[in-house]
C-alpha positions as CSV (number, residue, x, y, z in Angstrom):
1,M,-11.2,18.5,5.8
2,G,-7.4,17.6,5.2
3,K,-5.5,14.8,3.7
4,V,-3.3,12.7,4.6
5,A,-0.1,10.7,3.1
6,A,0.4,7.6,3.9
7,R,3.5,5.1,3.1
8,I,2.6,1.5,3.4
9,K,5.0,-1.5,3.4
10,V,3.6,-4.4,1.4
11,M,4.9,-7.6,1.3
12,P,4.4,-10.2,-1.8
13,Q,4.1,-13.8,-1.0
14,S,7.4,-14.7,-2.8
15,P,9.6,-13.4,-5.0
16,E,8.0,-14.8,-8.2
17,V,5.4,-12.3,-7.7
18,D,5.2,-10.0,-10.7
19,L,5.1,-6.5,-8.7
20,D,3.9,-4.4,-11.3
21,A,0.5,-6.7,-11.7
22,L,0.4,-6.5,-7.7
23,T,0.8,-2.7,-8.0
24,E,-2.1,-2.4,-10.1
25,R,-4.2,-4.6,-8.0
26,L,-3.3,-2.2,-5.2
27,E,-4.6,0.0,-7.1
28,D,-8.1,-1.5,-7.9
29,A,-8.4,-2.7,-4.1
30,L,-8.5,1.0,-3.2
31,P,-11.3,2.4,-1.2
32,E,-13.2,5.5,-2.6
33,G,-11.7,9.0,-2.0
34,A,-8.2,7.1,-2.0
35,K,-5.3,7.3,-4.6
36,I,-1.7,6.3,-4.9
37,S,0.6,9.0,-5.6
38,R,3.9,6.9,-5.7
39,T,5.0,3.3,-5.3
40,D,8.3,2.5,-4.3
41,R,10.3,-0.6,-4.4
42,E,13.2,-1.6,-1.4
43,D,15.1,-4.9,-1.7
44,V,14.4,-6.9,1.6
45,A,16.4,-10.0,1.3
46,F,16.9,-13.6,-0.8
47,G,15.2,-11.5,-3.8
48,L,12.2,-10.3,-2.0
49,I,11.4,-6.9,-2.9
50,A,8.6,-4.6,-0.6
51,L,6.4,-2.3,-2.4
52,F,5.9,1.2,-0.7
53,P,2.9,2.8,-1.9
54,T,2.1,6.0,-0.8
55,V,-1.5,6.5,-0.3
56,I,-3.5,9.6,-0.3
57,I,-6.2,9.8,1.7
58,P,-9.2,11.9,3.2
59,D,-8.1,12.8,7.2
60,E,-11.2,11.3,8.8
61,A,-11.9,9.1,11.8
62,G,-10.5,5.4,11.0
63,G,-7.2,6.8,9.3
64,T,-5.6,4.3,7.1
65,E,-7.5,1.3,8.4
66,A,-9.8,0.9,5.3
67,V,-6.5,1.0,2.9
68,E,-4.8,-1.7,5.0
69,D,-7.8,-3.9,5.2
70,A,-8.5,-3.8,1.2
71,F,-4.4,-4.2,0.7
72,R,-4.6,-7.3,2.6
73,N,-7.5,-8.8,0.5
74,V,-5.4,-8.5,-2.5
75,D,-4.3,-11.4,-4.0
76,D,-0.3,-12.0,-3.5
77,V,0.0,-10.1,-0.4
78,E,1.9,-11.4,2.4
79,S,1.5,-8.8,4.9
80,V,0.9,-4.7,5.4
81,D,2.4,-2.4,7.3
82,V,1.6,1.4,7.9
83,D,5.5,3.1,7.9
84,E,4.9,6.7,7.7
85,V,1.9,8.8,8.0
86,G,1.7,12.9,7.6
87,R,-0.7,15.5,6.8
88,I,-0.8,17.4,3.2
């Protein structure tokens, strides 16, 4: 079975959210078998910065749903959207 790299856009609830702490909480929330290989940051507007963690997951049924659900349940997360997905 192969692996998939998914770049996921995570929007914090406000510009005041500590992005380093949020990144740690996202890593802690990952389902078994998934890991974050890198996290990029991009300015959105009005001081708000989006996180773009690239998550490596096994290529199996369900795809990125488990990771998306885990990220949605993390404190200070406003929204979660898949940006890109590709096999590695």
